[in-house]
C-alpha positions in Angstrom: 36.3 40.0 29.8 36.5 42.9 27.4 34.8 46.2 27.6 32.5 47.5 24.9 34.5 49.1 22.1 34.8 53.0 22.3 34.4 52.9 26.0 36.6 55.1 28.0 35.2 54.5 31.5 35.7 57.5 33.9 37.7 59.2 31.4 34.8 61.7 30.8 32.3 61.7 28.1 33.1 58.1 27.0 29.8 56.0 26.7 29.5 52.5 25.6 27.5 51.9 22.6 23.7 51.7 23.0 22.8 48.4 24.2 19.1 46.8 23.8 17.2 49.2 25.9 15.1 46.7 27.7 15.6 43.8 29.9 16.0 40.3 28.0 12.7 39.2 26.5 12.9 35.8 28.7 13.9 37.6 31.9 12.8 35.7 34.8 10.2 33.8 32.8 11.4 30.6 34.2 12.1 32.1 37.8 15.4 31.9 39.5 15.9 28.1 39.6 16.1 25.3 37.0 14.6 21.9 36.7 17.4 20.6 39.1 16.5 23.3 41.7 19.8 25.1 40.8 20.2 28.7 40.3 19.9 29.3 36.5 23.2 30.3 35.2 21.9 32.9 32.8 20.9 35.1 35.6 24.5 35.1 36.8 26.0 35.8 33.4 24.0 36.8 30.5 21.0 38.5 32.3 23.2 39.9 34.8 25.2 41.6 32.2 22.1 42.7 30.0 20.6 44.5 33.3 23.9 46.3 34.1 24.0 47.4 30.3 20.7 48.8 30.2 20.9 50.4 33.7 23.9 52.3 32.6 22.6 53.5 29.3 20.9 57.1 28.9 17.5 56.8 27.6 14.9 59.4 26.7 17.0 62.3 28.0 17.1 61.0 31.3 20.2 60.1 33.4 21.7 56.9 33.8 21.7 54.8 36.8 24.4 55.9 39.3 26.6 53.6 41.0 25.6 55.0 44.2 21.8 54.4 43.6 22.4 50.8 42.6 24.6 50.1 45.7 21.8 51.8 48.0 19.3 49.3 46.7 21.7 46.3 46.9 22.7 47.4 50.3 19.0 47.7 51.4 18.5 44.1 50.3 21.6 42.7 52.0 20.3 44.6 55.3 17.1 42.7 54.8 18.9 39.4 54.7 20.9 40.2 57.9 17.6 40.9 59.4 16.0 37.7 58.3 19.3 36.0 60.0 18.9 37.9 63.0 15.1 37.4 63.4 15.0 33.9 62.3 13.6 32.2 59.2 10.0 32.0 60.7 9.8 35.8 60.5 10.1 35.7 56.7 6.4 36.8 56.1 7.2 40.1 57.7 10.5 40.5 56.1 8.9 39.6 52.7 6.6 42.8 53.2 10.1 44.7 53.3 11.2 43.0 50.5 8.3 44.2 48.5 8.9 47.5 49.5 11.9 47.8 47.2 9.2 48.0 44.2 7.6 51.3 45.8 11.3 52.5 46.8 12.3 52.1 43.1 9.2 53.7 41.7 9.8 57.0 44.2 13.4 57.2 43.1 12.1 57.1 39.6 9.9 59.9 40.1 12.8 61.9 41.3 15.0 61.0 38.3 17.3 59.1 40.3 16.7 55.5 38.6 15.7 54.6 35.2 12.3 53.0 34.2 14.4 50.0 33.2 15.6 49.6 37.1 11.9 49.8 38.2 10.9 47.2 35.9 14.0 45.1 37.0 12.7 45.5 40.6 9.2 44.7 39.7 10.0 41.6 37.9 12.2 40.3 40.8 10.0 41.3 43.6 7.1 39.4 41.7 9.4 36.2 41.9 10.5 36.3 45.6 8.2 34.1 47.6 10.2 32.0 49.6 13.3 32.5 51.7 15.2 30.4 49.1 14.0 32.6 46.2 15.3 35.5 48.1 18.7 34.2 49.6 19.6 31.9 46.8 17.9 33.5 43.8 17.4 37.3 43.9 20.4 38.1 45.8 23.1 36.2 44.0 21.5 37.5 40.8 21.2 41.2 42.1 25.0 41.0 43.1 26.1 39.7 39.8 24.2 42.7 38.4 26.1 45.2 40.7 29.4 43.5 39.8 28.7 44.0 35.9 27.4 47.4 36.4 30.8 48.5 38.3 32.9 46.7 35.6 30.9 48.4 32.7 30.3 51.8 34.2 33.5 52.7 36.7 32.7 55.5 39.2 33.3 58.8 37.5 
């Protein structure tokens, strides 16, 4: 996979060219799964890459999303998965409430200028789509993991 032209990674000052400053237009419109109940491939490749690109871009004079903030949210989601495993699937309604809290957490981080508006939109669109254990474990988590992987590839820790 090729890095964006002109990108110098952690070399200081090198920023990739400005990507589209919003999530893809059709982002999550069709949910996490295709007609055959498989995770939609676009969420692992194209949309994950697009999300990572917009999170790492500076916009409106605000800082870009830092690796540590993205990792913080991802680790929190993984911790909720572990909680689900420990408590059992019959406790999903209670854990879903914790999943829903990802959005106010993102809003709070945004108010402190720790995460960009586009990350809040990402979290909002995803939280809206999580209604079942499967949505969470087989839809959201693999998609979020792909976003994290692309983000770390495109924007290495400085």
